[in-house]
C-alpha positions in Angstrom: 154.3 201.9 -6.1 155.7 198.5 -5.0 159.3 197.9 -6.3 160.9 194.6 -6.6 164.6 194.0 -6.5 166.3 191.3 -8.5 170.0 190.8 -8.3 171.3 190.5 -11.8 174.6 188.8 -11.9 176.8 189.3 -15.0 180.1 187.8 -13.9 182.7 185.2 -14.8 182.7 182.1 -12.7 183.4 178.9 -14.6 180.7 176.3 -14.1 180.3 177.1 -10.4 178.2 179.0 -7.9 178.7 182.2 -6.1 177.1 182.6 -2.7 175.2 185.7 -1.5 173.9 186.8 1.9 172.7 190.0 3.4 173.7 191.3 6.9 171.8 194.3 8.2 169.6 195.1 11.2 165.9 194.4 10.4 165.0 198.0 11.2 167.1 199.2 8.3 166.5 196.4 5.9 163.8 196.9 3.3 164.0 193.3 2.2 162.3 190.7 4.3 164.4 187.7 5.3 167.6 189.1 3.9 169.7 186.3 5.4 167.4 183.6 4.1 166.8 182.2 7.6 163.0 181.9 7.5 161.7 179.0 5.4 158.3 178.3 4.0 158.5 174.5 3.4 161.3 172.0 3.6 164.7 172.4 2.0 165.4 169.2 0.1 168.0 169.7 -2.7 169.6 172.1 -5.1 167.2 174.5 -6.8 165.0 174.9 -3.7 165.8 178.6 -3.2 162.2 179.6 -3.2 161.5 178.0 0.2 163.3 181.0 1.6 160.4 183.2 2.7 159.9 186.2 0.4 162.4 185.2 -2.2 161.8 184.0 -5.8 163.9 183.1 -8.9 162.6 185.0 -11.9 163.5 182.3 -14.5 162.8 178.6 -14.7 166.4 177.9 -13.5 166.1 178.3 -9.8 168.8 179.6 -7.5 170.1 177.3 -4.7 169.7 177.6 -0.9 172.4 176.1 1.4 171.7 175.4 5.1 173.3 174.0 8.3 169.9 172.3 8.9 170.5 169.6 6.3 174.0 168.2 7.3 175.7 165.7 5.0 173.8 166.7 1.9 174.7 168.5 -1.4 173.2 171.7 0.1 174.7 171.5 3.6 176.7 174.3 5.3 179.6 174.6 5.5 180.6 171.7 3.3 178.4 171.2 0.2 178.4 170.3 -3.5 180.1 173.6 -4.4 182.8 173.6 -1.8 183.2 174.6 1.8 181.8 177.9 3.1 180.1 178.9 6.3 177.3 181.4 6.4 178.2 185.1 7.1 175.5 185.1 9.8 172.8 182.6 10.7 172.6 179.1 9.1 171.7 179.7 5.4 172.9 181.4 2.2 171.9 181.6 -1.4 173.9 180.2 -4.3 173.8 181.7 -7.8 175.3 180.4 -11.1 177.0 183.5 -12.7 178.5 182.2 -15.9 179.5 178.9 -17.4 181.9 178.1 -20.3 180.0 178.2 -23.6 176.8 178.8 -21.6 176.4 175.1 -20.7 174.6 176.0 -17.5 172.0 178.8 -17.4 172.5 181.8 -15.0 170.4 182.0 -11.9 168.9 185.1 -10.2 167.1 186.0 -7.1 164.5 188.6 -6.3 162.4 189.9 -3.5 159.7 192.5 -2.9 160.4 195.5 -0.7 158.7 195.7 2.7 157.5 199.2 1.9 157.2 201.6 -1.0 160.3 203.5 -2.0 160.0 207.3 -1.9 160.7 209.4 -5.0 163.9 211.4 -5.0 165.2 209.4 -2.0 168.6 207.6 -2.2 168.8 204.0 -1.0 171.9 201.9 -0.3 171.9 198.4 -1.8 174.3 196.1 0.1 174.9 192.4 0.1 177.8 190.0 0.6 179.3 187.5 -1.8 182.0 184.8 -2.0 183.1 182.5 -4.8 182.5 178.8 -4.5 185.6 176.6 -4.2 184.8 175.3 -7.8 185.1 178.8 -9.3 188.0 179.1 -11.8 187.5 182.9 -12.5 186.7 185.9 -10.4 184.0 188.4 -11.0 183.8 192.2 -11.3 180.2 192.8 -12.2 177.3 192.5 -9.8 174.1 194.5 -9.9 170.6 195.1 -8.6 167.7 195.9 -10.9 164.6 197.6 -9.6 161.2 197.3 -11.3 157.6 198.2 -10.7 156.7 195.1 -12.6 157.3 191.5 -11.6 160.4 190.1 -13.4 159.4 186.7 -14.8 160.8 184.7 -17.7 159.3 181.3 -18.5 162.5 179.7 -19.7 166.1 179.4 -18.5 167.7 182.1 -20.7 169.6 185.0 -19.2 167.9 188.2 -18.2 168.9 191.3 -20.2 168.0 194.1 -17.8 170.5 196.8 -17.1 171.1 197.1 -13.3 170.5 200.5 -11.8 172.9 199.8 -9.0 176.2 198.6 -10.4 179.2 198.2 -8.2 182.6 199.6 -9.1 184.0 197.6 -12.0 187.5 198.0 -10.6 186.8 195.7 -7.7 187.2 191.9 -8.3 185.0 189.7 -6.2 187.5 186.8 -6.1 187.7 185.6 -2.5 187.1 181.9 -2.2 187.4 181.9 1.6 185.6 184.9 3.1 182.6 187.1 2.3 183.1 190.4 0.4 180.7 193.3 0.6 179.0 194.6 -2.5 177.2 197.9 -2.4 175.9 200.8 -4.4 173.4 203.8 -4.2 
């Protein structure tokens, strides 16, 4: 059984992007290219998230990929269209739209296939890091990971309605504009 993971973000961030990155040794990581360092193709502009090897956006509104390899552009690191943020590790990180006032901008998501099949009755830790973009006016307290045997795919830009199996504590606000905050669950 091949599971896929899609981070489903249901958070409040006014018309702006939150950034995500994973940091874990490859031997423990079940997701290939968790820090988005390996690219298949050339990173050109916003919406080019899928050049990150092994990653996809499940809706027609694509996530963003930011990189030190494209200096002086809207997708450069650390200074870009969304603010100023260095990568947690490496040169790249992903950008997601969580929520916008009156749904003017569609949400974006990211998903990847596991390197190997998950074992029944085994517990797994899901961990990633997030930071709000400088343009964010509100913080967020709801992040989640959704696991599916089937490919998650929606041929429009509307929000996904899946319930995450790995929610984080809702008492934690992910509100830091300046540093990366860990998000995890079992």
